[in-house]
Residue frames as a rotation matrix with the C-alpha (Angstrom) as fourth column:
UNK 1
-0.301 0.953 0.028 38.17
0.727 0.211 0.653 10.44
0.617 0.217 -0.757 -32.55
UNK 2
-0.747 0.071 0.661 36.39
-0.311 -0.916 -0.253 13.50
0.588 -0.394 0.706 -31.26
UNK 3
-0.886 0.430 0.175 33.89
-0.081 0.228 -0.970 13.46
-0.457 -0.874 -0.167 -28.43
UNK 4
-0.128 0.893 -0.432 31.04
-0.866 -0.313 -0.391 14.07
-0.484 0.324 0.813 -30.89
UNK 5
-0.016 0.068 -0.998 31.82
-0.817 0.574 0.052 10.82
0.576 0.816 0.046 -32.73
UNK 6
-0.922 -0.329 0.205 31.91
-0.384 0.702 -0.600 8.55
0.053 -0.632 -0.773 -29.65
UNK 7
0.014 0.924 -0.381 29.16
-0.390 0.356 0.849 5.98
0.921 0.137 0.365 -29.28
UNK 8
-0.656 -0.234 0.717 28.45
-0.744 0.042 -0.667 5.58
0.126 -0.971 -0.202 -25.61
UNK 9
0.031 0.659 -0.752 26.90
-0.071 0.751 0.656 2.46
0.997 0.033 0.069 -24.17
UNK 10
0.026 0.088 -0.996 25.88
0.891 0.450 0.062 1.50
0.453 -0.889 -0.067 -20.64
UNK 11
-0.604 -0.170 0.779 25.05
-0.024 -0.973 -0.230 5.11
0.796 -0.158 0.584 -19.82
UNK 12
0.103 0.604 -0.791 23.86
0.927 0.230 0.296 5.65
0.360 -0.764 -0.536 -16.24
UNK 13
0.075 0.003 0.997 23.06
-0.110 -0.994 0.012 8.80
0.991 -0.110 -0.074 -14.32
UNK 14
-0.012 -0.147 -0.989 24.37
0.961 0.271 -0.052 9.30
0.276 -0.951 0.138 -10.79
UNK 15
0.028 0.134 -0.991 23.04
0.515 -0.851 -0.101 12.63
-0.857 -0.507 -0.093 -9.54
UNK 16
0.679 0.227 -0.698 23.92
-0.362 -0.724 -0.587 15.27
-0.639 0.652 -0.409 -12.13
UNK 17
-0.301 -0.913 -0.273 26.75
-0.802 0.088 0.590 13.12
-0.515 0.397 -0.759 -13.54
UNK 18
0.856 0.481 -0.189 26.39
-0.498 0.675 -0.544 10.70
-0.134 0.560 0.817 -16.44
UNK 19
-0.202 -0.889 0.410 28.76
-0.567 0.447 0.691 7.74
-0.798 -0.093 -0.595 -16.77
UNK 20
0.846 0.470 -0.252 29.19
-0.461 0.407 -0.788 6.04
-0.268 0.783 0.561 -20.14
UNK 21
0.068 -0.796 0.602 31.45
0.085 0.606 0.791 3.44
-0.994 -0.003 0.108 -21.75
UNK 22
0.882 0.142 -0.450 33.01
-0.416 -0.212 -0.884 3.76
-0.221 0.967 -0.128 -25.22
UNK 23
0.501 -0.767 0.400 35.90
0.772 0.605 0.195 2.45
-0.392 0.212 0.895 -27.31
UNK 24
0.317 -0.468 -0.825 38.72
-0.230 -0.882 0.411 4.88
-0.920 0.060 -0.387 -28.04
UNK 25
0.578 -0.102 -0.810 40.48
-0.806 -0.226 -0.547 5.19
-0.127 0.969 -0.213 -31.40
UNK 26
-0.481 -0.830 -0.284 42.74
-0.835 0.532 -0.142 2.23
0.269 0.169 -0.948 -30.59
UNK 27
-0.015 0.595 -0.803 39.90
-0.240 0.778 0.581 -0.11
0.971 0.202 0.131 -29.66
UNK 28
-0.846 -0.300 -0.440 40.41
0.346 0.318 -0.883 0.12
0.405 -0.899 -0.165 -25.90
UNK 29
0.229 0.959 -0.167 37.40
0.725 -0.053 0.687 0.35
0.650 -0.278 -0.707 -23.61
UNK 30
-0.882 -0.435 0.183 37.22
0.235 -0.741 -0.629 3.70
0.409 -0.511 0.756 -21.79
UNK 31
0.049 0.886 -0.461 34.75
0.978 0.051 0.201 5.18
0.202 -0.461 -0.864 -19.33
UNK 32
-0.678 -0.217 0.702 33.68
0.235 -0.969 -0.074 8.81
0.697 0.115 0.708 -19.03
UNK 33
-0.068 0.646 -0.760 32.07
0.969 -0.139 -0.205 10.70
-0.239 -0.751 -0.616 -16.16
UNK 34
-0.791 -0.140 0.596 30.54
0.385 -0.871 0.305 14.03
0.476 0.471 0.743 -17.18
UNK 35
-0.575 0.580 -0.577 28.45
0.492 -0.318 -0.810 16.47
-0.654 -0.750 -0.103 -15.17
UNK 36
-0.357 0.550 0.755 25.32
0.863 -0.116 0.492 17.77
0.358 0.827 -0.433 -16.89
UNK 37
0.342 0.466 -0.816 24.79
0.773 -0.633 -0.038 20.78
-0.534 -0.618 -0.577 -14.62
UNK 38
0.827 0.007 0.562 24.95
0.407 -0.697 -0.591 24.18
0.387 0.717 -0.579 -16.34
UNK 39
0.610 -0.659 0.440 28.40
-0.521 -0.752 -0.405 25.83
0.597 0.018 -0.802 -16.27
UNK 40
0.850 -0.321 0.418 30.01
-0.230 0.488 0.842 22.95
-0.474 -0.812 0.341 -14.35
UNK 41
0.507 -0.659 -0.556 32.41
-0.815 -0.155 -0.559 21.60
0.282 0.736 -0.616 -16.99
UNK 42
-0.121 -0.558 0.821 33.41
-0.741 0.601 0.300 18.42
-0.660 -0.572 -0.486 -15.13
UNK 43
0.909 0.305 -0.285 34.31
-0.417 0.689 -0.593 15.62
0.015 0.657 0.753 -17.55
UNK 44
-0.088 -0.965 0.246 37.01
-0.932 0.168 0.322 12.98
-0.352 -0.201 -0.914 -17.15
UNK 45
0.508 0.148 -0.849 37.98
-0.574 0.793 -0.205 9.70
0.642 0.591 0.488 -18.84
UNK 46
0.129 -0.413 0.902 38.95
-0.872 0.386 0.301 6.61
-0.472 -0.825 -0.310 -16.85
UNK 47
-0.621 -0.429 -0.656 40.32
-0.684 0.705 0.186 3.15
0.383 0.564 -0.732 -17.64
UNK 48
-0.894 0.323 -0.311 37.91
0.412 0.865 -0.285 1.39
0.177 -0.383 -0.907 -15.26
UNK 49
-0.110 0.958 0.265 34.16
0.258 -0.230 0.938 1.66
0.960 0.172 -0.222 -14.85
UNK 50
0.353 0.214 -0.911 34.52
0.911 0.143 0.387 1.58
0.213 -0.966 -0.145 -11.06
UNK 51
-0.611 -0.656 -0.444 36.73
0.722 -0.692 0.028 4.69
-0.325 -0.303 0.896 -11.11
UNK 52
-0.808 0.367 0.462 34.26
0.090 -0.697 0.711 6.59
0.583 0.616 0.530 -13.30
UNK 53
0.220 0.950 -0.222 31.33
0.402 0.119 0.908 5.67
0.889 -0.289 -0.356 -11.05
UNK 54
0.076 -0.285 -0.956 33.30
0.991 -0.085 0.104 6.65
-0.111 -0.955 0.276 -7.92
UNK 55
-0.909 -0.415 0.032 34.07
0.414 -0.891 0.185 10.03
-0.049 0.182 0.982 -9.49
UNK 56
-0.422 0.838 0.346 30.36
0.080 -0.346 0.935 10.47
0.903 0.422 0.079 -10.26
UNK 57
0.389 0.615 -0.686 29.34
0.705 0.281 0.651 9.64
0.593 -0.737 -0.324 -6.70
UNK 58
0.050 -0.474 -0.879 31.88
0.921 -0.318 0.224 12.00
-0.386 -0.821 0.421 -5.10
UNK 59
-0.623 -0.297 0.723 31.58
0.650 -0.711 0.268 14.91
0.434 0.638 0.636 -7.57
UNK 60
0.163 0.634 -0.756 30.31
0.792 -0.541 -0.283 18.19
-0.588 -0.553 -0.591 -6.13
UNK 61
0.272 0.005 0.962 29.63
0.800 -0.557 -0.223 21.11
0.535 0.830 -0.155 -8.49
UNK 62
-0.565 -0.542 -0.622 31.44
0.781 -0.594 -0.192 24.28
-0.265 -0.595 0.759 -7.52
UNK 63
-0.925 0.275 0.261 29.16
-0.090 -0.827 0.556 26.50
0.368 0.491 0.790 -9.60
UNK 64
-0.525 0.798 -0.295 25.86
0.766 0.292 -0.572 27.39
-0.371 -0.527 -0.765 -7.95
């Protein structure tokens, strides 16, 4: 399943980072943290919501 076909739920914004929950192609719950700042490119999948939210809280964009 491509990123464009994911249906995110429980989307929250922590600073410039959005955290959302989705089901992968095998039916497992996954969590994504993605920065919305221009030219940043930070996006990572996690198995736990707590890990994704921690990544969002500690993320610092390198591009200014």
